C-alpha positions in Angstrom: 27.6 35.2 16.6 29.6 34.8 13.4 28.4 36.1 10.1 27.7 32.6 8.9 25.2 31.8 11.5 23.4 35.1 11.1 22.6 34.5 7.5 18.9 33.6 7.0 17.7 31.2 4.4 15.0 32.5 2.1 11.5 31.8 3.3 10.3 30.3 0.1 12.8 28.5 -2.1 10.5 27.5 -5.0 6.8 27.4 -5.4 5.2 24.5 -7.4 1.9 25.3 -9.0 -0.8 22.8 -9.8 0.3 22.6 -13.4 3.9 21.7 -12.5 3.0 19.0 -10.0 3.1 15.5 -11.6 2.1 12.7 -9.1 3.7 9.8 -11.0 5.1 8.3 -7.8 1.7 8.3 -6.1 0.1 6.6 -9.2 2.8 3.9 -9.2 2.2 3.2 -5.5 -1.5 2.9 -6.0 -0.9 0.6 -8.9 1.4 -1.6 -6.9 -1.1 -1.8 -4.0 -3.9 -2.7 -6.5 -1.8 -5.4 -8.0 -1.0 -6.9 -4.6 -4.8 -6.8 -3.8 -5.7 -8.6 -7.0 -3.0 -11.2 -6.6 -4.1 -11.9 -3.0 -7.8 -12.1 -4.1 -6.9 -14.6 -6.8 -4.8 -16.6 -4.3 -7.8 -16.6 -1.8 -10.1 -17.8 -4.6 -7.9 -20.8 -5.3 -7.5 -21.5 -1.5 -11.2 -21.2 -0.6 -13.1 -22.4 -3.7 -10.9 -24.6 -5.8 -9.1 -26.6 -3.1 -10.2 -30.2 -2.4 -9.2 -30.1 1.3 -10.8 -28.1 4.0 -11.1 -24.4 3.6 -9.7 -21.8 6.0 -13.1 -21.5 7.6 -13.6 -25.3 7.7 -10.2 -25.8 9.3 -11.0 -23.1 11.9 -14.3 -24.8 12.8 -12.6 -28.2 13.2 -9.9 -26.7 15.5 -12.5 -25.0 17.6 -14.6 -28.1 17.8 -17.8 -26.7 16.3 -17.9 -29.1 13.3 
C-alpha cells in the first residue's frame, strides 16, 4: 500500500456540545409544516362549510348511491 492510503482520519473531527447546537433549520421546517396545515385547514373550511354546492361527503354519497 502507498503511504497515502495508510493514513488514518482522526476518529473525532469536532464535538458539538448542547450549548453550541442551534436547531434553526428544524424550527423553520416545523413552521413551514404548520403553515401548510393551517392553510389546508382554512381551505377545507371553505370547501366543506361555506360552499353552496355539495360537500365532499355529499358528493361521495351521491356517487356511491346512498343519498
